[in-house]
PDB file of N, H, CA, C and O in Angstrom:
ATOM      1  N   MET A   1     191.144 131.952  39.667  1.00  0.00           N
ATOM      2  CA  MET A   1     192.300 132.109  38.827  1.00  0.00           C
ATOM      3  C   MET A   1     193.103 130.825  38.735  1.00  0.00           C
ATOM      4  O   MET A   1     194.220 130.852  38.218  1.00  0.00           O
ATOM      5  N   GLY A   2     192.601 129.736  39.200  1.00  0.00           N
ATOM      6  H   GLY A   2     191.694 129.714  39.620  1.00  0.00           H
ATOM      7  CA  GLY A   2     193.322 128.485  39.176  1.00  0.00           C
ATOM      8  C   GLY A   2     193.680 128.026  37.779  1.00  0.00           C
ATOM      9  O   GLY A   2     194.767 127.495  37.550  1.00  0.00           O
ATOM     10  N   LEU A   3     192.757 128.232  36.839  1.00  0.00           N
ATOM     11  H   LEU A   3     191.875 128.663  37.025  1.00  0.00           H
ATOM     12  CA  LEU A   3     193.016 127.822  35.461  1.00  0.00           C
ATOM     13  C   LEU A   3     194.144 128.643  34.846  1.00  0.00           C
ATOM     14  O   LEU A   3     194.982 128.105  34.123  1.00  0.00           O
ATOM     15  N   LEU A   4     194.168 129.931  35.127  1.00  0.00           N
ATOM     16  H   LEU A   4     193.487 130.369  35.714  1.00  0.00           H
ATOM     17  CA  LEU A   4     195.241 130.789  34.607  1.00  0.00           C
ATOM     18  C   LEU A   4     196.588 130.429  35.225  1.00  0.00           C
ATOM     19  O   LEU A   4     197.620 130.497  34.558  1.00  0.00           O
ATOM     20  N   ASP A   5     196.575 130.047  36.492  1.00  0.00           N
ATOM     21  H   ASP A   5     195.736 129.991  37.033  1.00  0.00           H
ATOM     22  CA  ASP A   5     197.810 129.631  37.145  1.00  0.00           C
ATOM     23  C   ASP A   5     198.381 128.391  36.461  1.00  0.00           C
ATOM     24  O   ASP A   5     199.580 128.312  36.191  1.00  0.00           O
ATOM     25  N   GLU A   6     197.511 127.434  36.188  1.00  0.00           N
ATOM     26  H   GLU A   6     196.537 127.499  36.407  1.00  0.00           H
ATOM     27  CA  GLU A   6     197.962 126.207  35.526  1.00  0.00           C
ATOM     28  C   GLU A   6     198.436 126.485  34.102  1.00  0.00           C
ATOM     29  O   GLU A   6     199.396 125.869  33.639  1.00  0.00           O
ATOM     30  N   ALA A   7     197.776 127.401  33.407  1.00  0.00           N
ATOM     31  H   ALA A   7     196.996 127.901  33.783  1.00  0.00           H
ATOM     32  CA  ALA A   7     198.196 127.750  32.050  1.00  0.00           C
ATOM     33  C   ALA A   7     199.598 128.341  32.059  1.00  0.00           C
ATOM     34  O   ALA A   7     200.397 128.062  31.165  1.00  0.00           O
ATOM     35  N   GLY A   8     199.898 129.151  33.058  1.00  0.00           N
ATOM     36  H   GLY A   8     199.248 129.377  33.784  1.00  0.00           H
ATOM     37  CA  GLY A   8     201.240 129.716  33.185  1.00  0.00           C
ATOM     38  C   GLY A   8     202.290 128.647  33.443  1.00  0.00           C
ATOM     39  O   GLY A   8     203.395 128.708  32.904  1.00  0.00           O
ATOM     40  N   LYS A   9     201.945 127.680  34.259  1.00  0.00           N
ATOM     41  H   LYS A   9     201.047 127.630  34.697  1.00  0.00           H
ATOM     42  CA  LYS A   9     202.877 126.587  34.548  1.00  0.00           C
ATOM     43  C   LYS A   9     203.115 125.741  33.297  1.00  0.00           C
ATOM     44  O   LYS A   9     204.241 125.323  33.025  1.00  0.00           O
ATOM     45  N   ILE A  10     202.050 125.494  32.544  1.00  0.00           N
ATOM     46  H   ILE A  10     201.135 125.833  32.765  1.00  0.00           H
ATOM     47  CA  ILE A  10     202.186 124.699  31.319  1.00  0.00           C
ATOM     48  C   ILE A  10     203.052 125.443  30.301  1.00  0.00           C
ATOM     49  O   ILE A  10     203.881 124.839  29.620  1.00  0.00           O
ATOM     50  N   ALA A  11     202.853 126.751  30.206  1.00  0.00           N
ATOM     51  H   ALA A  11     202.180 127.242  30.759  1.00  0.00           H
ATOM     52  CA  ALA A  11     203.682 127.555  29.302  1.00  0.00           C
ATOM     53  C   ALA A  11     205.150 127.489  29.720  1.00  0.00           C
ATOM     54  O   ALA A  11     206.035 127.433  28.866  1.00  0.00           O
ATOM     55  N   GLY A  12     205.409 127.494  31.015  1.00  0.00           N
ATOM     56  H   GLY A  12     204.690 127.540  31.708  1.00  0.00           H
ATOM     57  CA  GLY A  12     206.786 127.363  31.504  1.00  0.00           C
ATOM     58  C   GLY A  12     207.382 126.017  31.141  1.00  0.00           C
ATOM     59  O   GLY A  12     208.557 125.930  30.783  1.00  0.00           O
ATOM     60  N   ALA A  13     206.578 124.965  31.230  1.00  0.00           N
ATOM     61  H   ALA A  13     205.624 125.035  31.520  1.00  0.00           H
ATOM     62  CA  ALA A  13     207.050 123.627  30.871  1.00  0.00           C
ATOM     63  C   ALA A  13     207.376 123.549  29.381  1.00  0.00           C
ATOM     64  O   ALA A  13     208.397 122.983  28.991  1.00  0.00           O
ATOM     65  N   ILE A  14     206.509 124.119  28.560  1.00  0.00           N
ATOM     66  H   ILE A  14     205.679 124.579  28.877  1.00  0.00           H
ATOM     67  CA  ILE A  14     206.739 124.102  27.107  1.00  0.00           C
ATOM     68  C   ILE A  14     207.994 124.889  26.760  1.00  0.00           C
ATOM     69  O   ILE A  14     208.796 124.454  25.933  1.00  0.00           O
ATOM     70  N   ALA A  15     208.165 126.041  27.387  1.00  0.00           N
ATOM     71  H   ALA A  15     207.514 126.395  28.059  1.00  0.00           H
ATOM     72  CA  ALA A  15     209.359 126.855  27.122  1.00  0.00           C
ATOM     73  C   ALA A  15     210.628 126.121  27.535  1.00  0.00           C
ATOM     74  O   ALA A  15     211.644 126.204  26.844  1.00  0.00           O
ATOM     75  N   ALA A  16     210.579 125.409  28.645  1.00  0.00           N
ATOM     76  H   ALA A  16     209.754 125.342  29.206  1.00  0.00           H
ATOM     77  CA  ALA A  16     211.757 124.671  29.108  1.00  0.00           C
ATOM     78  C   ALA A  16     212.106 123.529  28.161  1.00  0.00           C
ATOM     79  O   ALA A  16     213.284 123.279  27.904  1.00  0.00           O
ATOM     80  N   VAL A  17     211.104 122.840  27.642  1.00  0.00           N
ATOM     81  H   VAL A  17     210.148 123.044  27.851  1.00  0.00           H
ATOM     82  CA  VAL A  17     211.358 121.754  26.686  1.00  0.00           C
ATOM     83  C   VAL A  17     211.938 122.316  25.392  1.00  0.00           C
ATOM     84  O   VAL A  17     212.871 121.739  24.832  1.00  0.00           O
ATOM     85  N   GLU A  18     211.397 123.435  24.914  1.00  0.00           N
ATOM     86  H   GLU A  18     210.639 123.903  25.369  1.00  0.00           H
ATOM     87  CA  GLU A  18     211.925 124.072  23.704  1.00  0.00           C
ATOM     88  C   GLU A  18     213.376 124.495  23.910  1.00  0.00           C
ATOM     89  O   GLU A  18     214.204 124.334  23.014  1.00  0.00           O
ATOM     90  N   ALA A  19     213.682 125.033  25.080  1.00  0.00           N
ATOM     91  H   ALA A  19     213.008 125.163  25.808  1.00  0.00           H
ATOM     92  CA  ALA A  19     215.056 125.437  25.382  1.00  0.00           C
ATOM     93  C   ALA A  19     215.986 124.231  25.418  1.00  0.00           C
ATOM     94  O   ALA A  19     217.112 124.301  24.925  1.00  0.00           O
ATOM     95  N   ALA A  20     215.530 123.135  25.992  1.00  0.00           N
ATOM     96  H   ALA A  20     214.616 123.078  26.393  1.00  0.00           H
ATOM     97  CA  ALA A  20     216.349 121.921  26.035  1.00  0.00           C
ATOM     98  C   ALA A  20     216.614 121.405  24.627  1.00  0.00           C
ATOM     99  O   ALA A  20     217.716 120.936  24.340  1.00  0.00           O
ATOM    100  N   GLU A  21     215.624 121.483  23.749  1.00  0.00           N
ATOM    101  H   GLU A  21     214.729 121.864  23.982  1.00  0.00           H
ATOM    102  CA  GLU A  21     215.805 121.037  22.359  1.00  0.00           C
ATOM    103  C   GLU A  21     216.770 121.945  21.606  1.00  0.00           C
ATOM    104  O   GLU A  21     217.511 121.476  20.742  1.00  0.00           O
ATOM    105  N   LYS A  22     216.771 123.246  21.925  1.00  0.00           N
ATOM    106  H   LYS A  22     216.169 123.627  22.627  1.00  0.00           H
ATOM    107  CA  LYS A  22     217.703 124.176  21.276  1.00  0.00           C
ATOM    108  C   LYS A  22     219.137 123.898  21.715  1.00  0.00           C
ATOM    109  O   LYS A  22     220.064 123.956  20.908  1.00  0.00           O
ATOM    110  N   VAL A  23     219.309 123.598  22.986  1.00  0.00           N
ATOM    111  H   VAL A  23     218.555 123.550  23.642  1.00  0.00           H
ATOM    112  CA  VAL A  23     220.646 123.317  23.509  1.00  0.00           C
ATOM    113  C   VAL A  23     221.158 121.982  22.998  1.00  0.00           C
ATOM    114  O   VAL A  23     222.320 121.869  22.608  1.00  0.00           O
ATOM    115  N   ASP A  24     220.302 120.974  22.998  1.00  0.00           N
ATOM    116  H   ASP A  24     219.358 121.066  23.314  1.00  0.00           H
ATOM    117  CA  ASP A  24     220.683 119.636  22.562  1.00  0.00           C
ATOM    118  C   ASP A  24     219.605 119.093  21.623  1.00  0.00           C
ATOM    119  O   ASP A  24     218.608 118.534  22.081  1.00  0.00           O
ATOM    120  N   PRO A  25     219.802 119.257  20.304  1.00  0.00           N
ATOM    121  CA  PRO A  25     218.781 118.794  19.354  1.00  0.00           C
ATOM    122  C   PRO A  25     218.494 117.294  19.442  1.00  0.00           C
ATOM    123  O   PRO A  25     217.421 116.846  19.036  1.00  0.00           O
ATOM    124  N   ASP A  26     219.433 116.524  19.963  1.00  0.00           N
ATOM    125  H   ASP A  26     220.304 116.888  20.293  1.00  0.00           H
ATOM    126  CA  ASP A  26     219.248 115.077  20.100  1.00  0.00           C
ATOM    127  C   ASP A  26     218.825 114.694  21.521  1.00  0.00           C
ATOM    128  O   ASP A  26     219.062 113.569  21.960  1.00  0.00           O
ATOM    129  N   ALA A  27     218.206 115.620  22.226  1.00  0.00           N
ATOM    130  H   ALA A  27     218.013 116.534  21.869  1.00  0.00           H
ATOM    131  CA  ALA A  27     217.800 115.365  23.607  1.00  0.00           C
ATOM    132  C   ALA A  27     216.799 114.212  23.654  1.00  0.00           C
ATOM    133  O   ALA A  27     215.888 114.115  22.832  1.00  0.00           O
ATOM    134  N   GLY A  28     216.998 113.357  24.628  1.00  0.00           N
ATOM    135  H   GLY A  28     217.739 113.436  25.295  1.00  0.00           H
ATOM    136  CA  GLY A  28     216.121 112.206  24.780  1.00  0.00           C
ATOM    137  C   GLY A  28     214.849 112.557  25.523  1.00  0.00           C
ATOM    138  O   GLY A  28     214.669 113.680  25.995  1.00  0.00           O
ATOM    139  N   LEU A  29     213.979 111.580  25.614  1.00  0.00           N
ATOM    140  H   LEU A  29     214.125 110.668  25.230  1.00  0.00           H
ATOM    141  CA  LEU A  29     212.695 111.758  26.277  1.00  0.00           C
ATOM    142  C   LEU A  29     212.885 112.090  27.753  1.00  0.00           C
ATOM    143  O   LEU A  29     212.143 112.905  28.301  1.00  0.00           O
ATOM    144  N   LEU A  30     213.863 111.474  28.398  1.00  0.00           N
ATOM    145  H   LEU A  30     214.466 110.812  27.953  1.00  0.00           H
ATOM    146  CA  LEU A  30     214.110 111.733  29.819  1.00  0.00           C
ATOM    147  C   LEU A  30     214.533 113.184  30.031  1.00  0.00           C
ATOM    148  O   LEU A  30     214.062 113.843  30.957  1.00  0.00           O
ATOM    149  N   THR A  31     215.419 113.676  29.174  1.00  0.00           N
ATOM    150  H   THR A  31     215.802 113.140  28.422  1.00  0.00           H
ATOM    151  CA  THR A  31     215.874 115.062  29.281  1.00  0.00           C
ATOM    152  C   THR A  31     214.715 116.030  29.082  1.00  0.00           C
ATOM    153  O   THR A  31     214.581 117.010  29.815  1.00  0.00           O
ATOM    154  N   LYS A  32     213.888 115.750  28.095  1.00  0.00           N
ATOM    155  H   LYS A  32     213.997 114.953  27.500  1.00  0.00           H
ATOM    156  CA  LYS A  32     212.732 116.618  27.837  1.00  0.00           C
ATOM    157  C   LYS A  32     211.738 116.560  28.994  1.00  0.00           C
ATOM    158  O   LYS A  32     211.140 117.573  29.356  1.00  0.00           O
ATOM    159  N   GLY A  33     211.567 115.390  29.564  1.00  0.00           N
ATOM    160  H   GLY A  33     212.053 114.567  29.271  1.00  0.00           H
ATOM    161  CA  GLY A  33     210.659 115.247  30.701  1.00  0.00           C
ATOM    162  C   GLY A  33     211.144 116.014  31.917  1.00  0.00           C
ATOM    163  O   GLY A  33     210.367 116.674  32.607  1.00  0.00           O
ATOM    164  N   ILE A  34     212.449 115.916  32.170  1.00  0.00           N
ATOM    165  H   ILE A  34     213.080 115.380  31.610  1.00  0.00           H
ATOM    166  CA  ILE A  34     213.018 116.656  33.303  1.00  0.00           C
ATOM    167  C   ILE A  34     212.884 118.155  33.069  1.00  0.00           C
ATOM    168  O   ILE A  34     212.558 118.901  33.992  1.00  0.00           O
ATOM    169  N   ALA A  35     213.135 118.599  31.837  1.00  0.00           N
ATOM    170  H   ALA A  35     213.400 117.993  31.088  1.00  0.00           H
ATOM    171  CA  ALA A  35     212.999 120.020  31.516  1.00  0.00           C
ATOM    172  C   ALA A  35     211.556 120.475  31.707  1.00  0.00           C
ATOM    173  O   ALA A  35     211.313 121.571  32.211  1.00  0.00           O
ATOM    174  N   ALA A  36     210.604 119.644  31.310  1.00  0.00           N
ATOM    175  H   ALA A  36     210.801 118.754  30.900  1.00  0.00           H
ATOM    176  CA  ALA A  36     209.189 120.003  31.454  1.00  0.00           C
ATOM    177  C   ALA A  36     208.806 120.149  32.920  1.00  0.00           C
ATOM    178  O   ALA A  36     208.114 121.096  33.293  1.00  0.00           O
ATOM    179  N   VAL A  37     209.255 119.215  33.750  1.00  0.00           N
ATOM    180  H   VAL A  37     209.818 118.446  33.447  1.00  0.00           H
ATOM    181  CA  VAL A  37     208.946 119.288  35.178  1.00  0.00           C
ATOM    182  C   VAL A  37     209.610 120.519  35.798  1.00  0.00           C
ATOM    183  O   VAL A  37     208.989 121.227  36.590  1.00  0.00           O
ATOM    184  N   ALA A  38     210.858 120.771  35.441  1.00  0.00           N
ATOM    185  H   ALA A  38     211.362 120.195  34.797  1.00  0.00           H
ATOM    186  CA  ALA A  38     211.558 121.935  35.980  1.00  0.00           C
ATOM    187  C   ALA A  38     210.880 123.230  35.542  1.00  0.00           C
ATOM    188  O   ALA A  38     210.740 124.152  36.345  1.00  0.00           O
ATOM    189  N   GLY A  39     210.462 123.313  34.294  1.00  0.00           N
ATOM    190  H   GLY A  39     210.576 122.564  33.641  1.00  0.00           H
ATOM    191  CA  GLY A  39     209.772 124.502  33.809  1.00  0.00           C
ATOM    192  C   GLY A  39     208.436 124.702  34.480  1.00  0.00           C
ATOM    193  O   GLY A  39     208.062 125.830  34.799  1.00  0.00           O
ATOM    194  N   PHE A  40     207.710 123.616  34.700  1.00  0.00           N
ATOM    195  H   PHE A  40     208.014 122.700  34.440  1.00  0.00           H
ATOM    196  CA  PHE A  40     206.409 123.670  35.361  1.00  0.00           C
ATOM    197  C   PHE A  40     206.560 124.178  36.790  1.00  0.00           C
ATOM    198  O   PHE A  40     205.838 125.079  37.216  1.00  0.00           O
ATOM    199  N   GLU A  41     207.492 123.599  37.517  1.00  0.00           N
ATOM    200  H   GLU A  41     208.079 122.867  37.171  1.00  0.00           H
ATOM    201  CA  GLU A  41     207.708 123.990  38.910  1.00  0.00           C
ATOM    202  C   GLU A  41     208.303 125.395  38.999  1.00  0.00           C
ATOM    203  O   GLU A  41     207.943 126.175  39.881  1.00  0.00           O
ATOM    204  N   GLY A  42     209.212 125.709  38.085  1.00  0.00           N
ATOM    205  H   GLY A  42     209.505 125.076  37.369  1.00  0.00           H
ATOM    206  CA  GLY A  42     209.833 127.036  38.095  1.00  0.00           C
ATOM    207  C   GLY A  42     208.827 128.136  37.823  1.00  0.00           C
ATOM    208  O   GLY A  42     208.861 129.184  38.468  1.00  0.00           O
ATOM    209  N   ALA A  43     207.944 127.911  36.889  1.00  0.00           N
ATOM    210  H   ALA A  43     207.916 127.060  36.365  1.00  0.00           H
ATOM    211  CA  ALA A  43     206.915 128.909  36.585  1.00  0.00           C
ATOM    212  C   ALA A  43     205.982 129.086  37.776  1.00  0.00           C
ATOM    213  O   ALA A  43     205.563 130.203  38.080  1.00  0.00           O
ATOM    214  N   GLY A  44     205.661 127.997  38.444  1.00  0.00           N
ATOM    215  H   GLY A  44     206.001 127.089  38.197  1.00  0.00           H
ATOM    216  CA  GLY A  44     204.814 128.091  39.632  1.00  0.00           C
ATOM    217  C   GLY A  44     205.487 128.864  40.755  1.00  0.00           C
ATOM    218  O   GLY A  44     204.849 129.670  41.432  1.00  0.00           O
ATOM    219  N   ALA A  45     206.778 128.617  40.951  1.00  0.00           N
ATOM    220  H   ALA A  45     207.296 127.962  40.401  1.00  0.00           H
ATOM    221  CA  ALA A  45     207.524 129.326  41.986  1.00  0.00           C
ATOM    222  C   ALA A  45     207.643 130.811  41.653  1.00  0.00           C
ATOM    223  O   ALA A  45     207.508 131.664  42.531  1.00  0.00           O
ATOM    224  N   LEU A  46     207.894 131.112  40.396  1.00  0.00           N
ATOM    225  H   LEU A  46     208.004 130.419  39.683  1.00  0.00           H
ATOM    226  CA  LEU A  46     208.002 132.504  39.973  1.00  0.00           C
ATOM    227  C   LEU A  46     206.675 133.230  40.151  1.00  0.00           C
ATOM    228  O   LEU A  46     206.643 134.378  40.596  1.00  0.00           O
ATOM    229  N   GLU A  47     205.592 132.566  39.806  1.00  0.00           N
ATOM    230  H   GLU A  47     205.617 131.634  39.445  1.00  0.00           H
ATOM    231  CA  GLU A  47     204.266 133.156  39.957  1.00  0.00           C
ATOM    232  C   GLU A  47     203.960 133.428  41.433  1.00  0.00           C
ATOM    233  O   GLU A  47     203.394 134.468  41.768  1.00  0.00           O
ATOM    234  N   SER A  48     204.329 132.506  42.301  1.00  0.00           N
ATOM    235  H   SER A  48     204.789 131.661  42.028  1.00  0.00           H
ATOM    236  CA  SER A  48     204.112 132.697  43.738  1.00  0.00           C
ATOM    237  C   SER A  48     204.919 133.879  44.263  1.00  0.00           C
ATOM    238  O   SER A  48     204.439 134.648  45.097  1.00  0.00           O
ATOM    239  N   LEU A  49     206.144 134.018  43.771  1.00  0.00           N
ATOM    240  H   LEU A  49     206.533 133.394  43.094  1.00  0.00           H
ATOM    241  CA  LEU A  49     206.993 135.126  44.193  1.00  0.00           C
ATOM    242  C   LEU A  49     206.397 136.460  43.762  1.00  0.00           C
ATOM    243  O   LEU A  49     206.391 137.421  44.531  1.00  0.00           O
ATOM    244  N   ILE A  50     205.900 136.516  42.543  1.00  0.00           N
ATOM    245  H   ILE A  50     205.905 135.735  41.918  1.00  0.00           H
ATOM    246  CA  ILE A  50     205.291 137.751  42.041  1.00  0.00           C
ATOM    247  C   ILE A  50     204.041 138.096  42.843  1.00  0.00           C
ATOM    248  O   ILE A  50     203.831 139.256  43.198  1.00  0.00           O
ATOM    249  N   GLU A  51     203.212 137.098  43.129  1.00  0.00           N
ATOM    250  H   GLU A  51     203.383 136.155  42.841  1.00  0.00           H
ATOM    251  CA  GLU A  51     202.009 137.343  43.928  1.00  0.00           C
ATOM    252  C   GLU A  51     202.374 137.833  45.326  1.00  0.00           C
ATOM    253  O   GLU A  51     201.709 138.716  45.868  1.00  0.00           O
ATOM    254  N   LYS A  52     203.425 137.266  45.909  1.00  0.00           N
ATOM    255  H   LYS A  52     203.965 136.549  45.468  1.00  0.00           H
ATOM    256  CA  LYS A  52     203.864 137.676  47.240  1.00  0.00           C
ATOM    257  C   LYS A  52     204.313 139.129  47.220  1.00  0.00           C
ATOM    258  O   LYS A  52     203.973 139.898  48.118  1.00  0.00           O
ATOM    259  N   LYS A  53     205.079 139.510  46.194  1.00  0.00           N
ATOM    260  H   LYS A  53     205.356 138.885  45.464  1.00  0.00           H
ATOM    261  CA  LYS A  53     205.549 140.890  46.076  1.00  0.00           C
ATOM    262  C   LYS A  53     204.375 141.840  45.902  1.00  0.00           C
ATOM    263  O   LYS A  53     204.362 142.919  46.495  1.00  0.00           O
ATOM    264  N   ASP A  54     203.382 141.455  45.091  1.00  0.00           N
ATOM    265  H   ASP A  54     203.393 140.579  44.609  1.00  0.00           H
ATOM    266  CA  ASP A  54     202.199 142.296  44.886  1.00  0.00           C
ATOM    267  C   ASP A  54     201.432 142.477  46.189  1.00  0.00           C
ATOM    268  O   ASP A  54     200.963 143.574  46.491  1.00  0.00           O
ATOM    269  N   ASP A  55     201.304 141.398  46.959  1.00  0.00           N
ATOM    270  H   ASP A  55     201.684 140.507  46.714  1.00  0.00           H
ATOM    271  CA  ASP A  55     200.605 141.480  48.232  1.00  0.00           C
ATOM    272  C   ASP A  55     201.342 142.400  49.204  1.00  0.00           C
ATOM    273  O   ASP A  55     200.716 143.172  49.930  1.00  0.00           O
ATOM    274  N   GLU A  56     202.686 142.314  49.216  1.00  0.00           N
ATOM    275  H   GLU A  56     203.195 141.687  48.626  1.00  0.00           H
ATOM    276  CA  GLU A  56     203.468 143.172  50.095  1.00  0.00           C
ATOM    277  C   GLU A  56     203.313 144.638  49.706  1.00  0.00           C
ATOM    278  O   GLU A  56     203.183 145.497  50.577  1.00  0.00           O
ATOM    279  N   LYS A  57     203.326 144.931  48.410  1.00  0.00           N
ATOM    280  H   LYS A  57     203.432 144.233  47.702  1.00  0.00           H
ATOM    281  CA  LYS A  57     203.154 146.315  47.960  1.00  0.00           C
ATOM    282  C   LYS A  57     201.778 146.837  48.350  1.00  0.00           C
ATOM    283  O   LYS A  57     201.637 147.989  48.759  1.00  0.00           O
ATOM    284  N   LYS A  58     200.756 145.978  48.221  1.00  0.00           N
ATOM    285  H   LYS A  58     200.871 145.042  47.888  1.00  0.00           H
ATOM    286  CA  LYS A  58     199.402 146.391  48.566  1.00  0.00           C
ATOM    287  C   LYS A  58     199.297 146.665  50.060  1.00  0.00           C
ATOM    288  O   LYS A  58     198.660 147.635  50.470  1.00  0.00           O
ATOM    289  N   GLU A  59     199.919 145.816  50.874  1.00  0.00           N
ATOM    290  H   GLU A  59     200.437 145.028  50.541  1.00  0.00           H
ATOM    291  CA  GLU A  59     199.893 146.017  52.322  1.00  0.00           C
ATOM    292  C   GLU A  59     200.623 147.303  52.694  1.00  0.00           C
ATOM    293  O   GLU A  59     200.164 148.045  53.562  1.00  0.00           O
ATOM    294  N   ASP A  60     201.753 147.573  52.047  1.00  0.00           N
ATOM    295  H   ASP A  60     202.126 146.971  51.341  1.00  0.00           H
ATOM    296  CA  ASP A  60     202.484 148.806  52.312  1.00  0.00           C
ATOM    297  C   ASP A  60     201.647 150.021  51.945  1.00  0.00           C
ATOM    298  O   ASP A  60     201.629 151.010  52.678  1.00  0.00           O
ATOM    299  N   ALA A  61     200.958 149.954  50.820  1.00  0.00           N
ATOM    300  H   ALA A  61     200.972 149.151  50.224  1.00  0.00           H
ATOM    301  CA  ALA A  61     200.099 151.061  50.399  1.00  0.00           C
ATOM    302  C   ALA A  61     198.953 151.249  51.385  1.00  0.00           C
ATOM    303  O   ALA A  61     198.601 152.381  51.715  1.00  0.00           O
ATOM    304  N   ASP A  62     198.375 150.162  51.852  1.00  0.00           N
ATOM    305  H   ASP A  62     198.662 149.242  51.584  1.00  0.00           H
ATOM    306  CA  ASP A  62     197.288 150.249  52.828  1.00  0.00           C
ATOM    307  C   ASP A  62     197.781 150.861  54.135  1.00  0.00           C
ATOM    308  O   ASP A  62     197.091 151.679  54.743  1.00  0.00           O
ATOM    309  N   ASN A  63     198.974 150.462  54.562  1.00  0.00           N
ATOM    310  H   ASN A  63     199.535 149.798  54.068  1.00  0.00           H
ATOM    311  CA  ASN A  63     199.541 151.007  55.796  1.00  0.00           C
ATOM    312  C   ASN A  63     199.839 152.488  55.648  1.00  0.00           C
ATOM    313  O   ASN A  63     199.636 153.260  56.585  1.00  0.00           O
ATOM    314  N   THR A  64     200.313 152.887  54.494  1.00  0.00           N
ATOM    315  H   THR A  64     200.478 152.260  53.733  1.00  0.00           H
ATOM    316  CA  THR A  64     200.607 154.297  54.247  1.00  0.00           C
ATOM    317  C   THR A  64     199.326 155.117  54.265  1.00  0.00           C
ATOM    318  O   THR A  64     199.300 156.208  54.834  1.00  0.00           O
ATOM    319  N   GLN A  65     198.265 154.608  53.649  1.00  0.00           N
ATOM    320  H   GLN A  65     198.286 153.722  53.186  1.00  0.00           H
ATOM    321  CA  GLN A  65     196.992 155.317  53.630  1.00  0.00           C
ATOM    322  C   GLN A  65     196.419 155.429  55.044  1.00  0.00           C
ATOM    323  O   GLN A  65     195.874 156.468  55.417  1.00  0.00           O
ATOM    324  N   ALA A  66     196.542 154.375  55.811  1.00  0.00           N
ATOM    325  H   ALA A  66     196.984 153.531  55.508  1.00  0.00           H
ATOM    326  CA  ALA A  66     196.038 154.412  57.181  1.00  0.00           C
ATOM    327  C   ALA A  66     196.803 155.428  58.017  1.00  0.00           C
ATOM    328  O   ALA A  66     196.206 156.126  58.837  1.00  0.00           O
ATOM    329  N   THR A  67     198.088 155.519  57.827  1.00  0.00           N
ATOM    330  H   THR A  67     198.573 154.952  57.161  1.00  0.00           H
ATOM    331  CA  THR A  67     198.918 156.486  58.547  1.00  0.00           C
ATOM    332  C   THR A  67     198.566 157.899  58.121  1.00  0.00           C
ATOM    333  O   THR A  67     198.467 158.794  58.961  1.00  0.00           O
ATOM    334  N   ASP A  68     198.378 158.110  56.831  1.00  0.00           N
ATOM    335  H   ASP A  68     198.458 157.384  56.149  1.00  0.00           H
ATOM    336  CA  ASP A  68     198.043 159.438  56.322  1.00  0.00           C
ATOM    337  C   ASP A  68     196.696 159.922  56.822  1.00  0.00           C
ATOM    338  O   ASP A  68     196.540 161.108  57.114  1.00  0.00           O
ATOM    339  N   SER A  69     195.727 159.041  56.927  1.00  0.00           N
ATOM    340  H   SER A  69     195.854 158.078  56.690  1.00  0.00           H
ATOM    341  CA  SER A  69     194.380 159.449  57.329  1.00  0.00           C
ATOM    342  C   SER A  69     194.296 159.790  58.799  1.00  0.00           C
ATOM    343  O   SER A  69     193.374 160.503  59.197  1.00  0.00           O
ATOM    344  N   THR A  70     195.225 159.309  59.638  1.00  0.00           N
ATOM    345  H   THR A  70     195.973 158.729  59.314  1.00  0.00           H
ATOM    346  CA  THR A  70     195.206 159.614  61.062  1.00  0.00           C
ATOM    347  C   THR A  70     196.180 160.719  61.415  1.00  0.00           C
ATOM    348  O   THR A  70     196.334 161.051  62.591  1.00  0.00           O
ATOM    349  N   ASP A  71     196.832 161.289  60.434  1.00  0.00           N
ATOM    350  H   ASP A  71     196.706 161.019  59.479  1.00  0.00           H
ATOM    351  CA  ASP A  71     197.796 162.364  60.657  1.00  0.00           C
ATOM    352  C   ASP A  71     197.034 163.639  61.053  1.00  0.00           C
ATOM    353  O   ASP A  71     196.202 164.104  60.274  1.00  0.00           O
ATOM    354  N   PRO A  72     197.285 164.210  62.218  1.00  0.00           N
ATOM    355  CA  PRO A  72     196.525 165.390  62.652  1.00  0.00           C
ATOM    356  C   PRO A  72     196.803 166.635  61.803  1.00  0.00           C
ATOM    357  O   PRO A  72     195.977 167.546  61.772  1.00  0.00           O
ATOM    358  N   GLN A  73     197.919 166.690  61.133  1.00  0.00           N
ATOM    359  H   GLN A  73     198.591 165.949  61.158  1.00  0.00           H
ATOM    360  CA  GLN A  73     198.253 167.855  60.314  1.00  0.00           C
ATOM    361  C   GLN A  73     197.714 167.756  58.906  1.00  0.00           C
ATOM    362  O   GLN A  73     197.874 168.701  58.133  1.00  0.00           O
ATOM    363  N   ALA A  74     197.083 166.654  58.537  1.00  0.00           N
ATOM    364  H   ALA A  74     196.954 165.886  59.164  1.00  0.00           H
ATOM    365  CA  ALA A  74     196.590 166.476  57.168  1.00  0.00           C
ATOM    366  C   ALA A  74     195.293 167.187  56.936  1.00  0.00           C
ATOM    367  O   ALA A  74     194.748 167.134  55.833  1.00  0.00           O
TER     368      ALA A  74
END
């Protein structure tokens, strides 16, 4: 999934540059570059957070199933 991860980061960079242009139509190259880097890193951080939450939910579900299967009253 490495390619999909990078595509998400690139999309975040593009969205950040578009947002910077909407806020300041005369934005310079430096401003656009900073926005692109921030969008790239932000999308990566957001993706990591979502993956972490998904992993935690999966672990909780696994723990619940393990507890249910050893329940003597089940």
